[in-house]
N, C-alpha and C positions, 0 to 999 in steps of 0.2 A: 160757499161752497161745500161738501164737506169733505175733507182729504180722504186720501185709500187708507184702509188698515196698512195694507201694505202694498208698493210700488217695487216693481222689478224694472230696473234700465239694465237695456242687454247690448252689448257695444260685441258684435263676432270679431274676431278674431285679433281683441284687442291684446296689445303686447306690455308689460313693465319694463321690458329692457329699453322702449322706445318714450315708455312714461316717465321712468327716473331723471333721466336729464331734462326735460320740459319742468318737471316739477322742482329742480334743484334751481332752474335759472326763473322763478316764479311766472311761468307761462300756463299753468294749469291752477288757477288759484281756486277754482271749487273743489278740484277734486283733491286739494290738500288741504283744504278745510274738513271736505268730508271724513277723508282717512284721520284726522287730528279726532275727530268726533267719534270715531267707531271703530272697528276692528277691518283690518285688512291682509292679504297677503295671494300666493302664487295656488291659483285652482288646478291641480291634475288632471287632465283630458283622457281617455278612454283610450287605455292600449286594444290595439286591434279592431279598432271599430272605423279604419279608415278616415278619423277625422273629417269625418262630412258632417255639416253643420247641422241638419235633421235629425239622425243618429243622436247626437251628444244634444241636441237642446230638448229632443225627447226626453233621453235620460235625467236629464237635469229636472225635467218636470214632474217625473214620474218617483225619480231615485233609485230609479233602475236600470240594470243592464239590457243590451240592445234584445239579447234572446229570450227576454220576457215580455220586453214592450212593443217587439215586433215591424220595427221602424229599420229600413234597411240601406235607402239612398235616398236623391234627391227627389225621385221619382212615385215616393211613396203619398199617401194622404191622409187625411183622419180616420181614413175607413181600415187604416194599416193597423191602428194603436189597440193594442189588445189590453192598456190595463188603465186605469185612473190615474189623470193629471192634475196637477196642483188646482187648479181653479176648480177642477171640477166637485173637489170638497168642498168647496166653499158653495159653489151652485146647490150640492145638496141641503143647504142649510140656507136656501133661496136668498142666499147676497148674492147682491149686481155683481158682475164682472167684466172687464174691458180688455181686451186684447188688441194689440196695434205690432202686428208684422212677425207675431209668433209663429216659427217654423211648425209644418205640420198643423195646417188649423184647416185648411180646405179640404172639403166642401166647408164653408161655414152653418151652423146649424141654429135656430133660436134660443134665444138665452134673455136673461135678467141683467142687459148692458148690451156691450156691443163687440162685433169679431170682425177685425179686418185682417184676412190671411196674408200672409207671408209672399216672397217674392218665386217660389215656388208654385204658387198657387195655378190651376191649368184656366180658371175664367175670372173677370175681376168681381165675381159678385161677393156680398160681404153682410153682414147682419147688424143692423138695421136695412135693409135693401137702398135706401138713399146714400147708404154709403159708398156704393160699388164705384163712384167716380174715383174714387181715391187711386184704387190699382189701375183703373181706365188710364188714368191719367201718369202713373208711374212707369207704364208699360209704352205710352207712346215711344216711338222711331225718332221723334225730332220734337220742337218746341211746339207745334200746333196744339198737340194733345193739351200741354199744359193751358193755352189761349182757351181753349174750346172751355176746359173744363174749370179754369178761372174765378168765373161768377158763381161755381157752385162750390170752390174751395172757399173764399171770401165768406159766403153764407153761411159755412160751418168753419169759420175761425181763421181762416189764413189771413195774417196780418197783411195791411195797406204796403209796411215797408218789405214784407218776403214778397208780395206780388210785383212790386217795383224790380226787387233784384229778378225774380225770374223774367219778368218782362224785359230787363238789360241783357239778359245772358242770350236771351231769344233773339234778339236784335241784333247782340256780337255774332252768332252762329251765322243769323242771314247775310250780314256783310260782309263777313271777315272768314268764313266756312274753313274755321279753325280744324286742324288734325284730329285724330282721336285722343291723342294724347294731352292733346290741349283742352279738349272738351270734357274728357270724362269724365275728372275729378270735380271740373266744375258744376257738372250736373247732376253730380251726386251730393254735392252742396247744399245744390239748392234744395234737392229732393229732399235732407236731411231739414231744413227749414220749415218746410212746407209739411213734413210729416209731423214736426213736433208742434207746429203750431195746431192743427187739427186733432193731434192726440189732447194736446190741453185743452182745446173747447170741447171734446169728448169727455173729459175728466168733470168738468162742470158740469156738462149736460145730465150725465148719468149718473154719476156719484157712484162710481164702484167701489163695494168694499176691497177688490184684489183688481191691483191692471198692472200690465206688460206693456212697456215700448221697447222695440227691439229696431235695430240699425243694422245692415251689412257693411256700411262707410268703409270701419277700418281694415275688415278683412278684403273689399273690393281693390283697394286702393295700396294694402299691401303688396297684392297680387302683382299688380300694374308696375307699381314707380319705387318699389325696393329697390334695385339697382342703379338708381340714381341718388338716392340715399348713402349707400355702401358702394362706389363703384369699384373699389380697390378688391372685389371680391369678383369683376367680373371682366369679360376682354374685350366688350363691345360697345361700352359707352365712351361718349367724347365727352371733352369738358363744356362744349354747349351746351349738351342735353342735362349736366349735373347742373348747371348755372338754372336752364328753364324751369328742371323739375323735383332739382333735389331736396326743395322744401315741401314738395307738396304732402308729403306722409308729417311731418311736424305739424304743417298748418291745417290738417285735417282734425289731429290731435286737440289742436287749439280750438277750432269750431266745435269739436264734440262737448269740450269743457264750457264754453259757452251757453251748448242747448242744455247742459247737466243744471246749469245755473239754473234756465227757465223752466225744469222743469220740476227741479227742488221746490220753485214756489209752491207747489200743487201739495205740499205734505206740511207735515205739522210734527210737532214734539211726540205725539203718540203713532207717528208711522213709521214704522219696520219698512226701510229702503236697503234693497239691494242693490248692487251695480256687479255686474259678472259679464267673462266673455266665455266661451266654448271651447277657444284654443288661443293660444298665442301664434306670432308669427316670425319670420326666419328668413337668412338670405336660402333662395334656392339655385344655389348652385352645383349641382349636380356632378361632381365630379370634373369639373371642367368641361361642360359639356360635349361627355361620352355619348352616344349615340342612345341617349336616355330616356326619350319619350314613344312611345306606341300612339299611331294616329288610328284611334279607335273603331272610328267609322270606316277606313278603310281596311282595317282587318274585319269587322264584322263583316261588309260586303266580300271578302278575298274567303272567307268562310261560309258564302251562301247563307246569312243569318240575320240580314236585314227585316227589321221588324221584331225579329224573335230575341234579340239580344241588345241591351244597351248599355252604358256606360259613363264613367265620369273618372277624372285623374285628379288625386293628388300627390305632388311632387312626382317621383319617379314611378310610381304606381298608378296604374288605370286597373278600375274596377268593373269587371263585367258580371250583367245578371241578366240569367233566361228571363222569360217574359212569357204571357200568351198560355196555351193549354197545352197541359203536359204529355197530351198524346203528339202533338206536332212540333215539340221544340226539341226532344231528342233530354240527355242529362248533359248537366256542366260536366261531371267527369269524362263525357264521351269529348267534349267541347275541347277541356282543357288538353287531352292527350293529342287532338289535333293540332293544338297552339306550341305545343311540346315537341312536337315533331319536325316544325319547321326550322331548318338549316340555312344556313349560310353556302349558296350552290358551290362556290370552290374549293372552300376546305369541309364540307359538312359539319361545323361548328353549329353546335344548336343556338338559338337567337334569344328565346323568350325563356324565362322563370317563370311557374305557372304555381299557383296556390292555391288549391281550392277549400272555400269556406262554405259549410251547409249544405243544402243540396239544390242550391241553383245560382251561388255565387262563386267567384277567383279573381284574384288579381294579378295581373300579368304583371313583370319588368322585365327591362330589356338588360338579358345577361351582358358584364364590361365585356366590350368586343377590341383588341388592339389592333386589327386589320382595316384597313382605311375602306369604307364603305364607299367608297367613289366608283362610282358604273358598278356597284354591286347587286347580284342579285340574291333572292331569297326562293327557296326551294318547298314546297307544300308535300305532305304524304302523298298525294296523287302525281308529282311529277310537274305540277303548275308551277312555273317560275315568273315570281313578282317583284320588280326593281324595288331596292333596299330603299330609298328614297320616298316610296309611296307610303310602305309600313311605318318607318320609324321617322323621328323627329330629332336631330342633331340639338337647334339651342332649345330651352326649355321657352314656353310660351309665357308660362309668369316665371318673374325673377324673385317674389314672395312666396313664400311655402307655409303652411300650417306647423307648427311648433306644438310639444305636449303641454303646455302650463298657457292658462290664460289668466284671468286676473278674479280676484272676489273682495267686494267690498260690503259690508253692512255696517247700519246707522238706526238707530230706533231705540226703542224701548227694551229694559234688558240685555245691551249689547254693552260688552266693556269699550272703553272710549282709549284710542290712542294705543292700540294692542295689534300685533302682529302674528296672525295664524300660520301654523307650518301644517304642511300635510293636510292638507284639504282636496278633495277630491269634485268634479262635478256633480257627483251623486249624495253628497253631504247636503246640497244646499236644499231643497226640498225637507229632508228631515230635520234641517234646522229652524228653520222659517216655520212648520207646524210646531215645535219643540219652543221657540219663544213667544209663538201666540197661544201658548198653555194648551195646544191640540195633542192627541196621541200620534205617535209616529208610526209606521206600517210595520210589522214584525218581518212583510215580505220585501221591503225596502232593501235593497243593496249599501244604499247611505250608512253614515253614522252622523249624529247631533254633534255639531262641534262645541262641545260643551266648553271647551277654553276661551271663546268667544263670547262668551254668555255671563252676564253679572251672576258671581257665587252664590249671593242672597235671593237671589230670584231662583237658580236651581235648589234650595233648599226650601224655600218655599213651595217650591214647584215643581218638583222632580218629572224625570220623562218620563211620561205614559207611553203605552203600546195600545194599540191592535191589530188584530191579526192579518187581516188586509182591508183596504177601502177597497178594493174590488171587490169583493163582497158586500159590501155594503152599500156599493156604487149600480155596479152592474156597469153593461158597455150601454153611451147611448148610441142611439140609431144614427148612423151616416151613410149616403147611399154608396155601395160599392163599386166604385170608378177606377181603382190604382193602377189596374192594368188595362183599363179603357185608352183608347186615341184621341181621347179629347185634351185638346190644351198641350199637349207634348210637344208639338213643335214650337210652340211659343217658351215652353220649358227649357228644352235644348238650346234655344236662341240665348237664352240667360245665363246658361251656363257656360256656352262659348263666349260671350262676351266677358263672363269672369275669368277664362284660361282653363274652366275645368273641361272641356271638351277641344279638342284640336280643330 
């Protein structure tokens, strides 16, 4: 096969504070060897971007801030993207590309290569169409979907050992009916193995110049299992739970390292390999479980805005966005005032802190309330009383939260070996890749070239060049305008609920 010239390996939510102890004990050998052969460092995420992965991954691919690229939340599609992303630069030169799971790539469009959209996709379709079974299989509520699509997966590169693993887990679920916590991480480990097999087969079939492989596994397990890894930070974790689930997150990082080793078999010395995460992870303590959460669906229902307002949660903040025709939805400022007016009935104490950003978005947090909420009622401006427990959640649904720094590792031609990068932002990834390839950087990109991670001799021979904008060169590829339709929204909501972004 022809190895890709650029290979992106994307681990959503990967955190250095979890990686370093495993490196010291020799449990991540592939990552350790990668670090020694290239440059690495912390990757600063974006302030004020809700640390929502679709926003962050789009910023990374474009090298631009959200106000330029246009993606605002988990419900946006490729139609919302207003600027060129990295792979489109290569497509302009008729180079083949391959995207597996990169966020905000649905609906897929024809390309010289393949596009398997992400977990926020509204429908399972992919390009070429014969790859649609991948997301159909991933969306299955139980293991029957894996079995139904197993034959196609094997024809498309799934190893027999992976098929046996999936079959064993299917049988285990059927016989023993495991709890959600027992099944959640095991299902996702099987999915990682399947996706890695299929991606590697697609690399051999399409031989892309640029390829990207995404997995949300670190982020997903950190949301659900962090408290079992650091039980001392929480009040509701038993010794039995620690014994049962305390090794889940470290075990997942070891699995990621094994898959990394397999993926790197498809690179060569001339391949620029980038490993990155969009943010990190941390314990979601939430000030010892104050009334910290907003039950978003219930608040939307109480406001009478079902179908007009959408929401997702990151830690203590819940982000709301108006959708639908502007003539029927009112303004976000009006909605914000209605939420600010909600008070604790017995004391007239305000309940919500609201921050409006833009003309259709607001962030809501529960103000720290010292009063007991037991039996309390919340009063709306129109006098309606609603039980506090209906709109507020005491215990965080997720015990692992997003943090401001992810990971970045570079290896390949012109990359300094065994070098630690400092001060890198996810906006810097695309400019740096372009510079390492000897291509000009867009002057309208908000990131910088990480020159300190590059071979000084190469920089002297090939100084960084600039182009006014790749947007002007490429234009925007036509994508159906579906971002505000109801197609697939229920399925997206269900996946967000499973991850803990919706109560």
